[in-house]
N, C-alpha and C positions, 0 to 999 in steps of 0.2 A: 225266332231264327232270325241271326241278325243279315244284314247286306252291306257288302262295300262297295257297291256301285255309286254313280254319282246322280246326286238330285239337281230340280230347277234352281232351289237354293243356293248348291254348289256353284253352279253357273252365274247366278246371279253375282255372287260376293264375289265369283273371280271378276266378273265383267266391272265393279267397284272400285276393287283393287288396282284394276289395268288402269280405269280411268282417271284414278287417283295419282297413278305414279306418271302418267301421261302427263296430265296435266302439271303438276310439280315439273317436270325436265322442260316443258313448254314455257314455263314463266323465268328459266336462267338466261336472262341475255347475257352473250358473248358465251355461251358453253361450247364447247366443242364439237365438232363433227359425229362423235362417237355418241355424243347425248342425243345429238337431234336424230341420228340414224337409229339408237334405242326408241326414240320417242317413236318412230315410224313402225319399228317393228311391235311395240305394241297398240298403237290405235290399230294396226292390221288384225293383230289376236284380237283387241276389243270386236271390232268388227264382223269379224268369223263367228265368234263367241255371242254375237246378237244375233246373227241369222241361224242360229242352230234352233 
């Protein structure tokens, strides 16, 4: 029987991806306000997933 749920591996992969994107956005000096806001949203999402 197959399952369509989420496993711990899915959460770990999502956290890793969010971290890489956030880190990449944080390295852009002079980036627009939208990039900084996106970085903050991604950091918040990463922190939420880490607490699950």
